[in-house]
N, C-alpha and C positions, 0 to 999 in steps of 0.2 A: 715146423717152427711157427710159433704164434707171436704176434706182435705184442708189445708191451701194453698197448691200449688201442682203441679204435683209431686214434690219431696216428698210430705208427710208432716207431722207435726213433728217438732223436740221436743223430750221429754228428760227430765233429771231425774235421779233417783239414789238412794243409793242401790247398789247391795249387798245383804246379803247372797246370795246363787247362785252357778253356778253348773250345773250338772258335769262339768269337775273337780270340786274340790274334788269329792269323790275319785278320783284316786291319789291324791297327799297329802302331809303332810299339816296340818293346818298352819304351818309356812309360806306357800306359798299362802294362800287364799288372794285374791285381793279385800278386802273390800274397797269400795270407791264410788266416784261420777262418773256416766257414762252418756253418751249421745247416743241416738238412734233415728232413723227415724221410724215413724209409717207407714211402708209399707213393702211389701214382696220384697226381703228377708230382714229381720231385721238385720241391721249391728250395732254393738255396738262399741262405741269409749270410751276408758278409759280416763277420765279427771284428776282424782286425786285419789290416794290410800293411805291408812294408816291403821295400825293394828287395831286401835280402832275407825275407822270411820264407825259406825253402828247406823244409825238413826232409831232406833226401836220404837220410840214414836212420830214421826212427826217432822216437822221443818219448817223453813221459810227462804227465801232469802230476806234480807233487805239491800239495798244499795249494797256494794261489799262484804257483809258478809253472810255466811250461818250459821244459828243457828239451832241446833237440840237437841232432847232429846234421850239419850241412856239409855235403861233399860236393866239390866243384873242381873242374879242371880248367885252368886259365893259362893259356899260352904254354901248354905242356907241363905246367906245375900243378900237382895235386894239392888242393887246400881242404882241410877238414876243420 
């Protein structure tokens, strides 16, 4: 597999976990949409964050909108 360019391939994704979050309060978790290049060293750029931005069930970018499914179990109740 070849890279798209010498700079690597740009990827986007929803970050649901970061090793550094274990040392801080959940109030400061930066759930959101991030960009990174597929090359060493990996550098991550934060694009958008929100408390409930957790695409745990997939999603699609259509036009200028991002649609995603969020699955969560809260006190024994499944919420989608």
